[in-house]
LUMLO-972511 format. One line per 3 residues: their letters; for each residue x, y, z of C-alpha. Coordinates in pm, whole numbers. Example, Ala and Ser with C-alpha at 12.3 -4.5 7.8 and 13.67 -1.06 7.14 Angstrom:
REM residues 2
as> 1230/-450/780 | 1367/-106/714
***
This chain:
REM residues 452
mkk> -1/0/-6 | 283/239/97 | 455/162/-226
fiy> 136/229/-425 | 89/578/-256 | 458/659/-317
ilf> 419/572/-693 | 105/777/-712 | 270/1078/-548
vci> 565/1064/-792 | 321/1038/-1090 | 133/1348/-962
lvv> 467/1538/-931 | 557/1437/-1285 | 220/1560/-1427
vsa> 238/1892/-1235 | 597/1943/-1350 | 504/1873/-1712
cak> 207/2120/-1698 | 426/2383/-1545 | 691/2335/-1821
sdd> 418/2339/-2080 | 289/2671/-1944 | 635/2821/-1910
srt> 735/2720/-2258 | 452/2929/-2414 | 591/3227/-2628
dge> 506/3582/-2532 | 276/3600/-2825 | 79/3307/-2707
lfn> 54/3450/-2357 | -67/3774/-2496 | -316/3603/-2723
avs> -470/3446/-2403 | -563/3804/-2287 | -870/3957/-2439
qea> -840/4304/-2296 | -595/4553/-2453 | -513/4913/-2348
vlt> -323/5147/-2569 | -76/5396/-2392 | 56/5675/-2621
vtp> 370/5836/-2487 | 477/6187/-2610 | 836/6248/-2477
sis> 852/6592/-2631 | 588/6719/-2386 | 754/6748/-2032
yqp> 600/6836/-1706 | 768/6852/-1346 | 1102/6708/-1237
vvg> 1057/6407/-1019 | 1310/6408/-724 | 1214/6092/-534
fgg> 1015/5875/-292 | 1060/5756/62 | 941/5778/417
myn> 995/5890/769 | 1281/5748/991 | 1123/5618/1302
pki> 1205/5880/1567 | 1373/5761/1897 | 1162/5987/2114
wlg> 835/5838/1994 | 912/5487/1881 | 1213/5390/2103
snl> 1128/5019/2103 | 1052/5010/1724 | 1364/5154/1552
ltd> 1502/5077/1206 | 1813/4870/1203 | 2105/4902/944
adm> 1963/4589/772 | 1625/4737/754 | 1771/5058/592
nkl> 1956/4857/350 | 1639/4677/243 | 1455/5000/197
yga> 1722/5211/36 | 1976/4964/-118 | 1976/4914/-494
sgl> 1912/4545/-448 | 1630/4631/-216 | 1342/4868/-267
gys> 1560/5159/-394 | 1389/5444/-196 | 1544/5783/-275
ilr> 1440/6017/9 | 1457/5995/383 | 1280/6223/631
lmi> 1419/6285/980 | 1285/6453/1291 | 1492/6746/1428
ypr> 1489/6640/1798 | 1450/6940/2050 | 1728/6787/2265
esd> 2077/6809/2101 | 2171/6491/2300 | 1931/6293/2081
wgt> 2069/6411/1735 | 2321/6137/1708 | 2049/5866/1710
dva> 1963/5901/1342 | 2308/5949/1193 | 2378/5587/1108
gar> 2047/5535/934 | 2080/5865/746 | 2421/5765/633
iaq> 2300/5441/491 | 2029/5616/294 | 2275/5879/168
qng> 2533/5612/70 | 2268/5461/-143 | 2206/5781/-331
alv> 1904/5898/-132 | 1835/6269/-32 | 1792/6330/339
fac> 1578/6617/473 | 1470/6705/830 | 1183/6872/1002
pwd> 1123/7011/1356 | 823/6932/1560 | 919/7103/1887
cte> 1059/7445/1916 | 1224/7338/2248 | 1113/7428/2607
ald> 1345/7729/2619 | 1185/7898/2318 | 820/7816/2405
dkt> 632/8137/2524 | 357/7913/2692 | 74/8093/2510
hsk> -75/7797/2325 | -312/7586/2538 | -265/7259/2353
gkh> 104/7261/2253 | 391/7505/2212 | 428/7838/2042
ldp> 752/7990/1957 | 821/8327/2114 | 840/8567/1816
gky> 1123/8749/2006 | 1330/8425/1999 | 1329/8361/1623
qey> 1695/8415/1601 | 1762/8148/1873 | 1529/7911/1676
tdh> 1727/7970/1363 | 2056/7905/1552 | 1908/7585/1680
lvk> 1822/7470/1322 | 2160/7577/1174 | 2330/7396/1462
yin> 2141/7076/1360 | 2255/7113/1003 | 2619/7164/1100
ymk> 2604/6876/1347 | 2471/6632/1081 | 2722/6755/830
ang> 3007/6707/1073 | 2887/6349/1119 | 2873/6258/748
vnl> 2506/6360/657 | 2465/6640/410 | 2113/6748/443
yai> 1936/6837/122 | 1670/7044/289 | 1498/7124/612
smq> 1151/7247/693 | 1099/7557/923 | 821/7360/1098
nep> 625/7034/1060 | 250/7116/1048 | 249/7462/1189
dmn> -133/7452/1184 | -135/7177/1441 | -38/7147/1811
fty> 324/7045/1806 | 447/7401/1769 | 168/7626/1649
wtp> 232/7908/1405 | -18/8147/1258 | 3/8201/881
aev> 138/8550/939 | 409/8414/1171 | 524/8156/901
vny> 559/8448/649 | 746/8661/892 | 994/8388/975
mrd> 1046/8282/616 | 1091/8645/517 | 1315/8758/792
yga> 1526/8445/884 | 1496/8207/590 | 1810/8345/427
qir> 2026/8241/721 | 1932/7869/675 | 1969/7878/309
atg> 2323/8023/354 | 2432/7688/493 | 2365/7539/136
vkl> 2062/7352/262 | 1728/7415/85 | 1440/7544/298
map> 1080/7414/275 | 755/7577/393 | 480/7586/510
eac> 441/7202/544 | 87/7236/669 | -128/6930/763
gmq> -360/6968/471 | -168/7205/247 | -437/7445/277
pay> -437/7778/96 | -466/7958/433 | -101/7861/509
tdp> 31/7825/159 | -95/8138/-21 | 60/8392/228
vln> 406/8243/164 | 346/8253/-211 | 227/8609/-200
dav> 517/8759/-6 | 796/8817/-245 | 1086/8769/8
afa> 932/8477/195 | 857/8301/-143 | 1217/8375/-251
ntd> 1347/8200/55 | 1111/7894/4 | 1300/7642/-213
iva> 1025/7377/-187 | 656/7423/-113 | 579/7132/103
ghl> 250/6993/264 | 62/6690/372 | -254/6529/239
yqg> -442/6452/554 | -748/6659/442 | -804/6447/130
ftd> -681/6421/-222 | -814/6126/-426 | -1188/6123/-374
lss> -1292/6377/-635 | -1662/6293/-582 | -1639/6524/-277
nyv> -1653/6884/-369 | -1430/6976/-64 | -1161/6720/-174
knr> -1182/6813/-535 | -1142/7186/-455 | -831/7106/-237
hdy> -684/6866/-499 | -740/7132/-782 | -568/7391/-566
itg> -263/7173/-487 | -216/7046/-833 | -262/7394/-984
lyn> 23/7537/-791 | 310/7410/-1015 | 210/7561/-1349
srl> 60/7882/-1201 | 308/7976/-934 | 600/7743/-889
apa> 737/7652/-1224 | 772/8009/-1336 | 978/8070/-1014
gkt> 1185/7746/-1065 | 1032/7577/-761 | 845/7258/-692
wwm> 601/7106/-442 | 650/6794/-239 | 414/6583/-44
teh> 607/6514/269 | 369/6305/497 | 62/6095/473
lfn> -39/5748/593 | -326/5493/546 | -433/5286/835
dga> -820/5267/817 | -957/5025/1083 | -636/5031/1304
det> -842/5126/1596 | -1104/4859/1554 | -1115/4576/1804
dsf> -1232/4348/1531 | -923/4252/1305 | -1149/4176/1006
kwk> -1221/4555/985 | -853/4638/955 | -874/4765/596
frt> -504/4853/571 | -421/4478/561 | -576/4412/221
wdy> -417/4449/-123 | -734/4620/-260 | -707/4887/6
cis> -324/4942/-54 | -365/4982/-433 | -679/5199/-413
nla> -523/5430/-142 | -147/5448/-156 | -89/5360/-524
kei> -377/5574/-643 | -269/5874/-425 | 99/5847/-562
hmt> -29/5831/-913 | -248/6138/-873 | 18/6340/-694
mdg> 260/6263/-987 | -9/6340/-1248 | -69/6659/-1029
ycs> 287/6791/-1082 | 426/6672/-749 | 810/6625/-745
ayv> 841/6400/-428 | 608/6167/-228 | 719/6088/125
ywy> 520/5849/339 | 495/5859/727 | 671/5582/923
lkr> 888/5343/715 | 876/5060/979 | 515/5036/1112
fyg> 217/4800/1088 | 69/5032/815 | 398/5135/663
mmg> 657/5003/418 | 799/4724/651 | 649/4518/929
dnd> 724/4614/1290 | 660/4462/1632 | 298/4580/1654
yrt> 37/4296/1676 | -145/4459/1390 | 145/4444/1142
tvp> 59/4304/797 | 387/4115/765 | 650/3998/1008
egk> 887/4236/1156 | 1156/4343/898 | 962/4207/601
isk> 833/4425/326 | 473/4513/315 | 252/4561/5
ngy> 281/4931/63 | 664/4891/52 | 649/4737/-286
ils> 405/4995/-422 | 636/5280/-320 | 927/5096/-471
hya> 760/5089/-820 | 787/5460/-822 | 1120/5488/-645
kya> 1289/5259/-888 | 1112/5384/-1202 | 1054/5754/-1161
tgt> 1327/5896/-932 | 1552/6142/-1101 | 1345/6184/-1410
tri> 1110/6438/-1570 | 741/6336/-1606 | 624/6335/-1966
kvn> 292/6305/-2139 | 112/5973/-2169 | -246/5907/-2280
sad> -432/5596/-2186 | -724/5489/-2405 | -881/5292/-2117
sgv> -1013/5482/-1810 | -938/5175/-1597 | -576/5183/-1681
lat> -392/5470/-1513 | -55/5570/-1618 | 236/5816/-1561
ayk> 542/5828/-1782 | 893/5958/-1710 | 1218/6018/-1899
kad> 1583/6025/-1815 | 1782/6345/-1888 | 2009/6167/-2135
gke> 1715/6062/-2346 | 1808/5699/-2334 | 1526/5564/-2110
itl> 1153/5607/-2068 | 963/5455/-1788 | 610/5408/-1691
vvl> 419/5306/-1380 | 74/5178/-1458 | -219/5091/-1236
ntt> -455/4838/-1399 | -764/4896/-1191 | -979/4656/-1393
ked> -1070/4300/-1311 | -910/4168/-1621 | -549/4097/-1720
tkl> -456/4358/-1985 | -221/4364/-2277 | -57/4708/-2269
tim> 37/4848/-2607 | 283/5128/-2546 | 337/5356/-2852
lpa> 627/5595/-2895 | 721/5817/-3193 | 1075/5676/-3203
aia> 1214/5320/-3204 | 1272/5128/-2890 | 1583/4918/-2822
gvs> 1446/4705/-2545 | 1171/4656/-2284 | 1127/4500/-1947
avq> 862/4517/-1691 | 779/4414/-1328 | 448/4395/-1145
ttk> 298/4365/-801 | -44/4216/-736 | -213/4044/-443
dvd> -6/3733/-506 | 339/3861/-638 | 584/4127/-546
mqe> 798/4316/-811 | 788/4008/-1034 | 903/4022/-1392
tvs> 608/4011/-1629 | 579/3940/-2009 | 704/4202/-2239
qls> 807/4221/-2605 | 866/4476/-2881 | 661/4509/-3211
qdg> 831/4431/-3536 | 898/4804/-3624 | 1033/4874/-3270
ksa> 790/5164/-3218 | 558/4984/-2983 | 618/4763/-2670
fvl> 373/4504/-2533 | 349/4441/-2165 | 117/4196/-1962
asa> -40/4387/-1678 | -232/4165/-1443 | -578/4272/-1310
ngi> -581/4495/-1010 | -213/4540/-1011 | 67/4793/-1052
tsv> 313/4741/-1336 | 639/4926/-1403 | 785/4939/-1749
rlr> 1141/5030/-1865 | 1196/5121/-2218 | 1558/5152/-2350
lf> 1592/5384/-2647 | 1856/5397/-2913
***
């Protein structure tokens, strides 16, 4: 009997192996022919939009997440070329100088992998708080110079320890209760003290409000000196961005995306999205209501928002915590979607953009299918064009990517519910002016086109 079972088991393995080999041996054309849905993407490289600087997240701060910090191995997974390839790291400027050294090693790893590092203050320090704000701190306007000295000292400390900051923010979320600033105070500081920070060679961002609302952004843009001292217009998207069926959200979306062409590009400036997170259901006692755990939630929230920010002339997208149960990598929280130190679906989604859009210029691409959302990018040397495509339909789709010039080669990877950054089928047309890529249903696919 045992011998019979063993023989039966071996036979099953042989059949399964044969089927697998038969399926793997199909040509690209045969695989494409098995897909009935097609979407045409027409790329126009001659029409350029905003520069794309990069993508990344927030380094877990010692003073808030002391038992859940990023290790060197974690940072290499996130920022290494053989890892996720993230290209921006955000740091907290701690109020106590004795804490500054905590983030140096992680920042160095990111920087060594080619990432830009920027930093933001939450706390103006006890010494500079005038104790007038009932729910948080408020910087004494008479101590703006001391505050500037504090920020410059941080910049110089990091530089002395091998971290060359790309930028700092004057304040994280001045409209909230960490350290509260009125819009007028933001303008006054940027106008009168911003030049001292920029003199260090580090760029200055503002106003970095919670919802990037006009009440904080417009006053900076409308003051000539404050705007001149603002290298990057930064803000967060906590007041909504993707649900355009809401008039409030649509108005906010249209305001944010309208800034680049109307105000920023003419002045040689850009806007960055520097913080947002998605964790719907995290406070529910019923784990089945933790929406952030599902692939559908990840692709319809994070992936859609990054797509819409890029399409809306954004130059950088920076998520909140890198290592957190709703972040890019699993942590030690019981709600984590993956084991600690393992990459989450959000992590792979962000990697699609980090690896395929960092250091490029966005260019025009038209999709003939409303269910297939695409953004396209070109390298400065003109030798490469990339696309990041969201197939929001329920059908596997053959992408036909059309260019006005010949293509030397094509490759593509995709992430779905079942696979992570896995190579997908791709091939060139006979005339070399089109590329065909298989994009799975409800997935994100990145394409690299090599040009002659």
